[in-house]
N, C-alpha and C positions, 0 to 999 in steps of 0.2 A: 312669775308668780312664786317660784321656788325661793328666791331671795327675800320675798316679802313674807314668807311663812304661811302662804295660802295653800290649803290642801285641795287638790283637784281630784274629783271622782269621775273617771271617764266611763261612759256607758256604751254598751254594744248597740249599734244602730239597728241590729236585726232582732232585738228583743220586742216582744209584744207590749202593748201599753200596761198590762197588769204586771209584767215582769219589771218594766221600768219603774212602776210605782213601788215595788218591793225595794229596789235599789235606792230610790229617793227617800223612802221611810228610814232606811238604815243610815244613809249619809246625812240626812237633815241639812241640806244645803241652804245657804243664804242667797245664792244666785244660781240660775240655770241658764246656760248658753247653748244655743242650737243653730244649725244651719236652717235657712229658710225652708228648704225642702222637707225637713224633718219636724218642723214646728207643729204640724198637724198631729203627730204622735203625742205631743204634750198638751194640746189644747184641752182635751177632755179630762186631764189630770189636775189642772191648775187649781180647781176648787178644793181638792183634797189636801193642798199644801199651802195654807194661808201664811205660814211663816217664811216662805220664800220671798225675799224682798224684791228681787229683780228677775224678770224673764226677758232674756236678751237674744235677739236673732242676728246672725251675721249679714243677712239680707233684709230688705224691707218687708215686714210681715205685720199685718194688722193685729193689734193687741200686744205686740212685743216691742220692747225698746230696741232701737237700732244701734248696733254695735259701734259703728263709726261715729254716730252722733254722741253716744255715751262717752267715747274717748275724747271727742272735741270739747265736751263740757267739763272734763276733768282738769285738775290742776296740772300744770307743766312741771311742778317741782317733784323731784324724785323722792318717793317715800323712804323712810329708814329701812335698812335691811336687818331683820330681826330673827331670821331663821337659825335654828340650832340643829345639830346633827341628829338628835333623837326625835325631832318634830316629824310629823307625818307629811310626806311630800305628796303622795297620791294614793288613791284607792283603786285597785284592779279587781273587778268583780269576776269571780270564777263563772264557768259556763252554766252551772246549775243543772247539769244533766241528771243528777241523782237527787235533786231537791232544789230548794230556793238558792239563788246565787249568794255566795259568801264574799265579803269584801276583804281582800288581802291588803293590809296596811303596809305600805312601803315607805320607810323613813328617808329623810334627806341623806343620811349616811349610806343607807342601802342603795338608793338610786345612784349616788355618785360612784359607789364601788362597782356597781353593775356596768356603768358606762366606761369607767377607767379600765376595768378588766377586759371588756370587749376590745377596747383600743389596743391594749397591750398584747392580748392573745393573737389578734389578727394583724398586728403591726400597722395600724391605721395612722395616716398622716393627713395633713391638710389637702393633699392631692387626691384623697379618696372621697368618693361620693356614693351615697346609698340610694337604691331604687326603693322608695318608701310606699309600696302598695299595701303593705300590711297595716291595719288600723292601729291607732295609738291606744285603744282600750285593751290591747293585747301586749304582753311583755315583749314580744318580738319587735313590734314597732316602737314601743316605749323605750326599751333599752338601747336600741340601735340609734334612736334620736340622741340620747345622752352621749353615746360614743362619738357621734358626729359633732356634737357641740364641743366636747373637750379636745377634739383634734382639729377643729376649724375647717372640716370638710363640708360637702354639700349634702343636704337631705332633700331629695326630690320627692315631693308628695303627690299622690294620685288619689282621687276620690274613689276610684274603683279600679279593678284590674283591667287594663287596656294595653294589650301586648304591643301593638304598633306604636302607641304613644310612649311606652317604656323603651322600646328600641330607639326611638328618635331622641329621647332624653339621654340615654346612655351615650349615643354618638355625640350629641351636642355638648353635654356637660362632662363627658369622659368619666362617667360613673363606673365604679369598680366592684361593688358588692351588693348583694340582696339576699332575701330569703325566697326560696322556691319550694313550695309545698304542694302536696297532691291536689289536683284540681287546677293548678297553675303551671306546674313544671312541664307537663306535656304540651300545653298550649304555647308556652314560652319557647320550647324547642322546635315545634313543628309549624309555627305560623309562617306562611309563605313570604311575609314582609321581611323576614330575617335577612334574606339575601340582599336587600336594598340598603342595609345600614351597616356602618362600621362599628362592630361591637368588641373590638380588640382591647378596649380598656377594661372590660370585665375580667376580674382575676379570681373571684371565688363566689360561691353561693352556699347558703346554709339551709338545712332541711332535715327530713326524716328518711334516711337511707333504708332503714329496715322495712319500710312500707313498699318500696319499689326499687330494689338494688340494680336490676338490669336497666331500668330507665335512667337512674343516676349515672351509671357507667356510660350510657349513650350521650347524656347531657354533657358530661365533662369532656368526652371525646369530641363532640360537635363544636363546643366553644373553646376548648383548650384551657379549661379552668380547673381549680380544685373544688372539692365539695366537702363541707364540714357536716357530719352527721350529728344532729343535735339531741341532747338529752337535758331536760330541765322543766321548769314550771314557773308560773307566776309567783308562787310563794317563795321561791329560792333564787330565781334568775333562769333565763333560758340557756345560760352558759354554765350549767352544773358540770357537764362533761361533754367532750366532743371527740369524734374520730375524723380523720381526714383521708380522702382518697384523691389521687391525682387523675389527670386526663386519661379516660378509658379504663380506669381500674374499677373492678367490682368492689364496693365497700366491704370491709371486714366485719363491721358492726361492733368492733371493740372500741372503747372510748377511754380517754384519760381524764381524770378529774381536773377541773380548772383551778387556777391559783386562788388563794385565800378562801379555800373551801375544805372543811373536814368532812370526809365521806366514810361511812361505815356500812357494812352489809350484815344484818343481824336477824336473829330469830324473834319469836314473840316475847321472849324474856330479855331482849337486848343483848344476848350473847353473840359474839362475833361468829359468823359462819365460816367453815373451812373453805379454802380455795376450791372452786369448782362447784360449790353448793349454793343454790339460790336462796336469797333472803331479802328482807325489805331494806331498801336504801334509806338511811337516815343521815341528815346533814346538819352542819352548823357553820356559821361564819358571818362576816359583816354584811353580806348581801341578803340575808334571810329576812323575810317579812317580820314585822313587829307583832303580828297576830291577825286574827279575823275581827272585823268590826262588830262590837257588841255581841259576841258569841262565845261565852265562857265555856260552854260544853265542848264546842268544836276546838277551842284553843287547848283545853286540857287533853283532848285526844291527840291532836296533831303535834303537840310539844311534849308528849309523854317521855319521861326520862331525861328531859332537858335537850332533846334533839328534835329537829323537824322531821316528821315522818312523811315521806313523799308518797307512800302508797304504791311505789314501783318496786317490782322484784328484779334484782340484779344478781349477777354472779361475778365474783372476783377471780381473775385469771392469775396464773403463775407470775406473769410479768408486771402485775399491778394494774393492768387495764380492767375495765368493767364492761360486761356484756349485758345488755338489756334482755330480760326474760319476758316480762309482761307486767301489766297492771295487776295489782293484787286482787282487785275486785272482778277481773275478767276470768279468773281461774275457772275452768270447767271440770266438774266432777262427774265422771261417767263410769258406772259400774265399780265404784271404789277407787278408780284411778284418777290422778290429777293430770289434766292436759292444759298446757299454756297456749292460748290462741296464737301468740306471736311465733311460736315454733312452727306451727302448721302454716301460718301465713308466709313465713320465710321459704318453706318448701314450695308452696304454690307459686310464689313470686319468682322463683328461679326457672319456672317453665318458660321456654322462649316465646310462647304466645300470650303469656299473662302479663298484663300491665300492673294490676293491683288486685289484692285479695283482702277480704275481711272475714274472720272466723269468730263464731260465738256459740254459746250453748243454747239448745232448745229442749223443751220437755220431751221425755221419752217414757212410755209406760213400763218398759222392761228395765232400762238402765238408769232411770231417774232423770238423766240428762244425756243428750248426745250432741253431735257436732254438725253445724251447718256452715258452709262456706259460700260467700258471695264473691264472684270473680268477674273482673273486667278484662277483656281481651285487648291486646295492643292493636293499634290501627293497622289494617292490612293483614292481620294474622287470624287464624281460625283454629279452633279446637272444640271437641265435644266432651260430654261428660265421661264417656268411656276412656278417652285419652287422658283426661285429667285424673281420673281415678287410678289408672294404671301408673301414672307418674307418682302418685302418692303411695301406692302399694310398694313401690321399689325403694321408697325413702322414709317411710313412717311405719311405726309399729301399728298393729291392727286397731288398737283402741284409740289411736290418735287420728285416724283417717276420717274425713268428712262422711257423714251418712246422708246429708242433703247438700245439693249443689245447685246454685242459682246463678245464671249469667245475667249481668246487667250492663248498661252503658254508663260511662263515667258521669255523664250529665244527669243521670237518674239518681245518683247516690246522695244521701243526706250528709252534708258536711258542716263542720264548725267553720268559723271565720278563718281559722288557721289551716283549713284543708283536711283536718282529721275526720275520718269517717265516724259517724255517730251510730255506734253499734246498737244502742238501745232503740233507735228508730228502725234499723234493719231487722232487729229481733222481733219487731211487731209484724213484719210481713208474714202472710199466711204460708204454712207448709203445704205443699201439694204432692200428690203421688208422682208427678213428673220430675220433681226435684230429688226424689229418693234415688241414691246411687249405691247403697250398701246396707 
């Protein structure tokens, strides 16, 4: 489709019908393709979109054109290749956690740059194969597909996370890389079927080390692989900057900007921040999106000053590396002090019994806002509120310590399709007297 100049809008299969309708109104497609199992999500929407010419299902579904039959009826002649670099290749819809989804427009040039950069950065060849459990409506799956295409490797696709099936394909196809994100990484490491497969071809994984550094260290030690700590987004590429840790190493969380990317750390007036001082990360380069679909207000805001504003707060170090501080919108203001949740999460995650932590602000009648932490304990480990609070007291200033603490199981946590915890959902959970720790 890329060579033909067709723009593809990939939709999150976890969206509700009303959210899918928002995306379809924005994209105004001429054809909609779906798996048979998901056709029911679209059935009630079809009357709202009379301009959609073709409704096609990959399996036989009543009321939908059959994909294979449609291909068989088409001309065998190859159509002309008309795509230009500035043409929009695909539309990646953002998660919409703070409003309706926005469609990030990725050009042909940006998509190619993303794939080529991944291939160069990780030294991919035709002998490398990707474990493709991450959906293609996310930049992690999307860009990894391009990198595999340009190097001639194997892209092994999975409809869902199936750890034993992933093990089996790694052994059979000698697959060498994948993304391992929270919600998947621990299952991948601990599944008992692991011992029954030869996984020696796996050489690296990509993910978010800041969310669970101890787990990452255990993963790399267990498999003898490298781990690349990711920083990026759909609007710019998931390879905006990466840090690498070897087998058994606890990630440093410092990252180096990737090639073909200009990165600045600035204040509200676009002035460069001094080394060691946090500021917003702004970027530009050939992999940046062309803009949001039909959203002039959002485009004016995100491209203010001619740079893409990521909404992430970073700190530049003396050696030129970048350290992630937090999302700008997650900043907690308690009693006039600024608290970055990621700093508190990093302290909690270093506790030997903690697998994962999420920190966010909650209303407080005295301070205006105070801090709550949700903690997941590692399998086979135990800790209570008193122990966790003591750990924080030794490592955090008083105003940065959680005042509410809630223990939860990993499977109870609301996550995005990329494994990120959805703090806005956690923030809706009720505060109780039992959770109060300070």
